[in-house]
N, CA and C of each residue as an Amber inpcrd file, in Angstrom:
protein
   420
-108.3800000  48.6810000-116.0310000-108.0440000  49.7660000-114.8070000
-107.3880000  49.1860000-114.6790000-106.5470000  50.0000000-113.2910000
-105.3370000  50.1560000-112.4590000-105.9710000  49.7120000-111.0120000
-105.8610000  49.4450000-110.0980000-105.8650000  48.8900000-108.6340000
-106.4980000  49.9710000-107.6660000-106.4740000  51.2430000-108.2400000
-107.3310000  52.6170000-107.4320000-108.2810000  51.9790000-107.6320000
-108.4730000  52.1780000-109.6750000-109.4680000  52.1690000-109.6890000
-110.9830000  51.0860000-109.4910000-110.0400000  49.7970000-109.1820000
-110.8840000  48.6670000-108.9530000-111.5810000  49.0480000-107.9390000
-110.3160000  48.5780000-106.6490000-110.5200000  49.1530000-105.5380000
-111.4790000  50.5190000-105.2340000-111.5000000  51.4180000-105.6300000
-112.7880000  52.0900000-105.6280000-114.1490000  51.7010000-106.2490000
-114.1760000  51.0410000-106.8190000-115.0320000  50.4250000-107.7770000
-115.9060000  49.9300000-106.5480000-114.9880000  48.5930000-105.8730000
-115.2270000  47.5400000-105.2620000-115.7020000  48.2880000-103.8490000
-115.4050000  49.7320000-103.6080000-116.2990000  50.1500000-102.4080000
-117.0380000  51.2250000-102.6140000-118.0560000  51.3260000-103.6270000
-118.7980000  51.5020000-104.4650000-118.4210000  53.3530000-104.7180000
-117.5170000  53.1810000-104.4760000-117.1190000  55.0410000-105.7140000
-116.6390000  54.7470000-106.8540000-116.9470000  55.2660000-107.2510000
-116.6100000  55.8080000-109.2820000-115.3450000  55.5370000-109.5810000
-114.3330000  54.9320000-110.0520000-113.3590000  55.3240000-109.9590000
-112.7760000  55.9030000-111.3830000-111.1850000  56.1230000-110.6890000
-111.1220000  57.2750000-112.3260000-109.9690000  56.7860000-112.1870000
-109.8010000  57.7600000-113.4290000-108.3480000  57.3700000-114.1820000
-107.8460000  58.5560000-115.2580000-106.4940000  58.1930000-115.1820000
-105.4070000  59.4450000-115.6400000-106.1670000  59.6040000-116.9960000
-105.1220000  60.1190000-117.7940000-105.3330000  60.5810000-119.2120000
-104.9070000  59.2020000-120.2210000-102.7670000  58.6970000-119.6110000
-102.6440000  58.1740000-119.6480000-103.6810000  56.1670000-119.5090000
-103.8200000  56.3910000-118.4240000-104.8220000  55.3150000-118.0460000
-106.4400000  54.5910000-119.2850000-106.8510000  55.7260000-119.0380000
-107.7660000  55.8930000-120.0690000-107.6530000  55.8320000-121.4710000
-106.7570000  56.6020000-121.9170000-105.9640000  56.2930000-123.3710000
-105.7300000  54.7850000-123.4620000-104.9710000  54.3390000-122.8020000
-104.6360000  53.2380000-122.8060000-106.0470000  51.9640000-122.9130000
-106.7000000  51.7080000-122.3890000-107.9130000  51.5570000-121.6860000
-108.8900000  51.1010000-123.2540000-109.0680000  52.8970000-123.9920000
-109.6930000  52.9800000-125.0350000-109.5750000  53.0180000-126.3280000
-107.6690000  52.8050000-126.2080000-107.4180000  52.7010000-127.4880000
-107.1330000  53.9260000-128.7190000-106.7880000  55.2150000-127.6510000
-106.6410000  56.5410000-128.2870000-105.7130000  56.9710000-127.2410000
-104.7950000  58.2770000-128.3770000-103.8720000  58.3560000-127.6440000
-104.7150000  59.6290000-126.3360000-103.5970000  60.1900000-125.7400000
-103.6490000  60.7350000-124.9200000-104.1090000  62.3960000-125.2590000
-103.4760000  62.7400000-126.3630000-103.6470000  64.5350000-127.2910000
-105.2980000  63.9960000-127.7980000-105.7490000  63.1560000-128.3330000
-107.0100000  63.1200000-128.8330000-108.0130000  63.1540000-127.2630000
-107.5700000  62.7710000-126.6510000-108.7530000  63.2040000-125.4320000
-108.7030000  64.4760000-124.7230000-106.9400000  64.9010000-124.5390000
-107.1270000  66.4730000-124.6460000-108.0380000  67.4370000-125.4420000
-108.1100000  67.0690000-127.1870000-108.6430000  67.1970000-128.0140000
-109.9710000  67.2070000-127.6210000-110.8440000  66.5250000-127.2540000
-111.8680000  66.1010000-126.7080000-112.5450000  67.5530000-125.5530000
-111.5990000  67.1300000-124.9680000-111.2510000  68.3230000-123.5890000
-111.5260000  69.5050000-123.8850000-110.7450000  70.0080000-124.9140000
-110.8720000  71.1890000-125.4900000-111.6140000  71.7810000-125.6660000
-112.6890000  70.6690000-126.9220000-113.8200000  71.1760000-127.8410000
-114.6260000  70.5530000-126.5560000-114.7960000  70.7090000-125.4320000
-115.8880000  70.6050000-124.3130000-116.5310000  69.5280000-124.2110000
-116.4200000  68.2670000-124.7270000-116.7430000  66.7140000-125.4170000
-116.7010000  66.0260000-124.1570000-115.8160000  66.3990000-123.2150000
-115.8120000  65.6580000-121.7730000-114.7960000  67.3130000-120.7280000
-115.1510000  66.8860000-119.4030000-115.2370000  67.2920000-119.0120000
-114.2110000  67.1280000-117.5870000-112.9380000  66.8810000-117.1080000
-112.9630000  65.6620000-116.1150000-112.5960000  66.7470000-115.1440000
-111.8640000  66.0750000-114.3400000-111.7540000  67.0320000-112.6440000
-109.9660000  67.2990000-112.6440000-110.1050000  68.1490000-111.4930000
-108.7990000  68.5860000-111.3260000-107.8810000  67.3120000-110.2830000
-107.1460000  66.4320000-110.0240000-106.6400000  66.7390000-108.6570000
-104.9030000  67.3630000-108.4980000-105.2340000  68.8680000-108.2720000
-103.8090000  69.5090000-108.4970000-103.6200000  69.8520000-110.0420000
-102.7510000  69.6250000-110.6180000-102.1890000  69.7540000-111.3490000
-102.8230000  68.6150000-112.7980000-102.9750000  66.6600000-112.4440000
-103.6260000  65.8890000-112.9940000-104.9310000  66.0820000-113.0030000
-105.1440000  65.7790000-114.4160000-106.4600000  65.5680000-115.4390000
-107.3930000  64.0390000-114.3740000-108.5750000  63.8580000-114.3140000
-108.3080000  63.3180000-113.2010000-109.7210000  62.8260000-113.7360000
-109.9200000  61.9390000-114.8080000-111.5600000  61.0350000-115.6770000
-112.3280000  59.8410000-114.4520000-113.8880000  60.4890000-114.9150000
-114.6540000  59.3890000-114.1610000-115.4710000  58.5860000-115.2080000
-115.7980000  57.7150000-114.8090000-117.1690000  56.6880000-115.4880000
-117.8610000  57.7560000-116.7050000-118.1900000  58.3490000-115.6470000
-119.0160000  59.7230000-116.9450000-118.2680000  59.5990000-118.2840000
-117.0150000  60.3310000-118.1160000-115.8670000  60.3450000-118.7470000
-115.5980000  59.5870000-119.7360000-115.3130000  58.4060000-119.3640000
-115.1730000  57.5300000-120.3620000-116.3710000  56.9900000-121.2650000
-117.6920000  56.9550000-120.5090000-118.6770000  56.2090000-121.2130000
-118.6200000  57.5590000-121.9800000-118.9020000  58.5720000-121.8920000
-118.6770000  59.3650000-122.9400000-118.2550000  59.8820000-124.2360000
-116.3020000  58.9870000-124.4030000-115.6210000  58.6650000-125.5200000
-115.9500000  57.8860000-126.1030000-116.7490000  57.0330000-125.0190000
-117.4290000  55.8270000-126.2870000-117.9720000  56.1460000-126.8620000
-118.8270000  57.1540000-126.3620000-120.0620000  57.5200000-127.2690000
-119.0300000  58.4900000-128.2980000-118.1220000  59.0210000-128.1330000
-117.7070000  60.1910000-129.0650000-117.0940000  59.6100000-130.3390000
-116.1870000  58.0970000-129.8380000-115.8680000  57.1200000-130.6430000
-116.5640000  56.4550000-131.9240000-118.4120000  56.3820000-130.8920000
-119.0440000  55.3850000-132.0340000-119.4630000  56.1430000-132.9490000
-119.7660000  57.8750000-132.2060000-120.3660000  58.5330000-133.1500000
-119.6130000  58.9270000-134.4540000-118.4130000  58.9540000-134.0460000
-117.0770000  59.5490000-135.4750000-117.1790000  58.3250000-136.4710000
-117.0770000  56.9110000-135.5320000-116.7080000  55.4490000-136.6450000
-118.3110000  55.8940000-137.5940000-119.5310000  56.3650000-136.8710000
-120.2210000  56.3170000-137.6960000-120.9470000  57.3240000-138.8010000
-119.6750000  58.1240000-138.5680000-119.5400000  59.3300000-139.3630000
-120.3590000  60.9730000-138.8980000-120.4150000  60.9320000-138.1730000
-121.3370000  62.2690000-137.3360000-119.8520000  62.7830000-136.9770000
-120.3180000  64.4730000-137.2780000-119.5540000  65.5740000-136.4620000
-119.4660000  65.8810000-135.1240000-118.3610000  66.1830000-134.5490000
-117.7000000  66.8430000-133.4210000-118.8340000  67.0050000-132.9570000
-119.5980000  68.3360000-134.1250000-120.5490000  69.1410000-133.2910000
-122.2300000  68.1900000-132.7600000-121.9820000  68.1410000-133.9610000
-123.5510000  66.3670000-133.8710000-123.1200000  65.7580000-132.8400000
-122.4600000  65.2290000-131.9800000-121.9150000  64.2800000-131.0530000
-122.0650000  65.1540000-129.7620000-121.3100000  66.6720000-129.8020000
-121.5020000  67.5780000-128.7610000-123.0640000  67.8710000-128.8430000
-123.6670000  68.2010000-129.5080000-125.4290000  68.3310000-129.0150000
-125.6990000  67.3350000-128.2100000-125.7570000  65.8260000-129.4020000
-126.3060000  64.6800000-128.4940000-126.0020000  64.4730000-127.4010000
-124.4780000  64.7570000-126.7960000-124.4080000  64.6660000-125.0900000
-124.3790000  65.7690000-124.4110000-124.6400000  67.0820000-125.2290000
-125.2520000  67.9480000-123.8250000-126.6150000  67.8340000-123.2140000
-127.4370000  67.0150000-124.3210000-128.8380000  66.8550000-124.7380000
-129.1740000  66.1940000-123.0000000-127.9110000  64.9560000-123.1350000
-128.2190000  63.9500000-122.1990000-128.3040000  65.2160000-120.3470000
-127.2710000  66.2840000-120.2870000-127.2960000  66.8520000-119.0030000
-128.8310000  67.8450000-118.6150000-129.2540000  68.0400000-119.1210000
-130.4690000  69.1730000-120.0270000-131.7830000  68.2570000-119.5680000
-131.6920000  67.2790000-120.2380000-133.2530000  66.0770000-120.1940000
-132.6800000  65.1480000-119.8150000-133.6850000  65.1570000-118.1130000
-133.0680000  63.8190000-117.3120000-134.1830000  62.7210000-117.7090000
-135.0420000  62.6800000-119.1070000-135.5210000  61.6460000-119.5200000
-134.9360000  61.3560000-120.9570000-134.5350000  61.8510000-121.6380000
-133.7940000  61.6430000-122.6020000-134.3410000  61.1700000-123.6940000
-135.7120000  62.2590000-123.6930000-136.4320000  62.3020000-124.6490000
-135.9850000  62.5830000-126.0910000-135.4660000  63.7830000-125.5600000
-135.0830000  65.0940000-126.8720000-133.7800000  64.5190000-127.1830000
-132.4740000  64.2520000-126.5820000-131.7200000  62.9280000-126.3790000
-132.0260000  61.7140000-128.0940000-133.0230000  61.4200000-127.0170000
-133.5110000  60.1530000-128.4170000-134.1980000  60.5790000-129.6930000
-134.4160000  61.7090000-129.8770000-135.2490000  62.4870000-130.8550000
-134.3070000  62.8330000-131.9930000-133.0640000  63.4570000-130.9500000
-131.7890000  64.4700000-131.7080000-131.2550000  62.6630000-132.0350000
-130.8060000  61.9430000-132.1730000-130.3300000  60.8830000-132.8240000
-130.7970000  60.1840000-133.8270000-132.0860000  60.3140000-133.6290000
-133.0470000  59.6780000-134.7460000-133.0370000  59.9260000-136.0600000
-133.3440000  61.5510000-135.4900000-133.1000000  62.8400000-137.0490000
-131.7930000  62.6240000-137.6020000-130.9660000  62.2430000-136.0020000
-129.1110000  62.4030000-137.1680000-128.9220000  61.1950000-138.1340000
-129.4330000  59.8920000-137.0080000-129.1810000  58.9670000-137.6470000
-129.9770000  58.6120000-138.9860000-130.8330000  59.1650000-139.3020000
-131.9710000  59.2790000-140.4220000-131.1430000  60.0570000-141.2730000
-130.7520000  61.1790000-140.9360000-129.9840000  62.3530000-142.1720000
-128.7200000  61.3150000-142.1210000-128.2360000  61.0220000-141.8210000
-126.9470000  60.4800000-141.9740000-127.1030000  58.8030000-143.4680000
-128.4500000  58.1190000-142.5930000-128.7700000  57.0670000-143.5610000
-128.8490000  57.6270000-145.0310000-129.7610000  58.8680000-145.0830000
-129.7510000  59.5440000-146.9270000-128.6080000  59.7830000-147.4020000
-127.5730000  60.0960000-146.0560000-126.0350000  61.0040000-147.0950000
-125.4180000  59.6740000-147.3760000-125.0130000  58.8370000-146.3110000
-124.9300000  57.0310000-146.8460000-125.5610000  56.2780000-148.3700000
-126.9150000  56.5260000-148.3960000-127.5780000  56.1850000-149.5050000
-127.0220000  56.6590000-151.0800000-127.0470000  58.2910000-150.7630000
-126.8140000  59.0280000-151.6120000-125.3880000  58.4180000-152.0240000
-124.2930000  59.0870000-151.2320000-123.3250000  58.2960000-151.4890000
-123.0760000  57.1050000-152.3880000-123.9180000  56.1070000-152.1140000
-123.6990000  54.4630000-152.0040000-124.0230000  54.4720000-153.4910000
-125.2820000  55.2880000-154.3440000-125.7290000  55.5840000-155.8660000
-124.3990000  55.6010000-156.0820000-124.0620000  57.2910000-155.8230000
-122.8550000  57.5450000-156.5690000-121.6090000  56.7450000-156.7120000
-121.0600000  56.5340000-155.6990000-120.4210000  55.0970000-155.8810000
-120.5600000  53.7750000-156.9200000-121.7410000  53.3900000-157.0960000
-122.3430000  52.5710000-157.8130000-121.9510000  53.4220000-159.2690000
-122.4870000  54.2570000-159.4240000-122.4810000  54.9460000-161.2380000
-120.7700000  55.0760000-161.2550000-119.9870000  54.8840000-160.6450000
-118.8540000  55.2770000-160.4330000-117.9660000  54.3390000-161.2620000
-118.4830000  52.8180000-160.3410000-118.1230000  51.7740000-160.4730000
-118.6480000  51.3180000-162.3240000-119.8560000  51.9570000-161.9310000
-120.5430000  50.9340000-163.5310000-119.2520000  51.6490000-164.4150000
-119.8540000  52.5740000-164.4970000-118.2470000  53.8530000-165.5050000
-116.6520000  53.1000000-165.5440000-116.6740000  53.2410000-164.8720000
-115.3780000  53.0290000-164.4950000-114.7980000  51.2630000-164.9990000
-115.8170000  50.5430000-164.8940000-116.3990000  49.2700000-165.5100000
-115.9890000  49.0440000-166.7460000-116.9330000  50.5010000-167.3640000
-117.0530000  50.0920000-169.0100000-116.0880000  50.5800000-169.8110000
-114.8520000  51.7070000-168.5610000-114.0990000  51.7000000-169.7090000
-112.9160000  51.1860000-169.4540000-112.6580000  50.2810000-168.1790000
-112.2380000  48.9160000-167.8400000-112.1950000  48.1220000-169.4770000
-113.6710000  48.0940000-169.3460000-113.8510000  46.9890000-171.1290000
-113.1560000  47.6420000-171.8500000-113.6860000  48.2720000-172.4010000
-113.2890000  49.2880000-173.1170000-111.7110000  49.3520000-173.4770000
-110.3870000  49.3290000-172.4370000-109.6270000  49.4510000-172.9880000
-108.9880000  47.8900000-173.3240000-109.3960000  46.6820000-172.6290000
-109.5470000  45.6870000-172.5540000-109.3960000  45.1510000-174.4790000
-110.8260000  45.5490000-174.7380000-111.4610000  45.4850000-176.4090000
-110.0680000  46.2960000-177.0170000-109.4880000  46.7880000-176.4870000
-108.5330000  48.2700000-177.5320000-107.5800000  47.3540000-177.4880000
-107.0790000  47.1830000-175.9680000-105.4970000  46.2390000-176.0290000
-106.2010000  45.0100000-176.8330000-106.6130000  43.9400000-177.1360000
-106.6290000  42.8850000-177.9310000-106.5860000  43.0180000-178.9180000
-107.3260000  44.6720000-180.0670000-107.6430000  44.9810000-180.8970000
-106.4610000  45.1830000-181.8620000-105.7420000  45.6820000-180.9540000
-104.3190000  46.3820000-181.1700000-103.2270000  44.9530000-181.1140000
-102.8970000  44.0550000-180.8060000-102.9160000  42.9080000-179.9730000
-103.0070000  42.2440000-181.6680000-104.6060000  42.2640000-182.0710000
-105.0230000  41.7430000-183.5180000-103.8970000  41.9390000-184.9320000
-104.5420000  43.1730000-185.0180000-103.7140000  43.9190000-185.5580000
-101.8310000  43.5850000-186.2010000-101.3760000  42.8140000-184.7320000
 -99.8110000  42.7410000-185.1270000 -99.5100000  41.5670000-186.3900000
């Protein structure tokens, strides 16, 4: 946080971030932050021509990055974030998250099975190539 953000936080006001500060703080590029803004995932305020990001925007970006890391689509993430604003109890948001997580787990487990099969086949082919090379060398 910069000095203004820290000062604002001490005075009980939410700190504000510029796109550069937020990008640095979250290890993102300003372009990535603007992309999420274009997709409607965050909605910064304006101070003249400057975008001003709040703690809420920062928290949403953290959730976006976590969702992406876990393999969720931007549409899934947007649905989840939009529910937060619509349901003060957050029950629907939590239910949606639970359903999406279950779906993601099922998909990853299927991919894991497919990977295991592929690895087994590749190991069998590798063993065959080793045996074929050994046989060719033994013939010499």
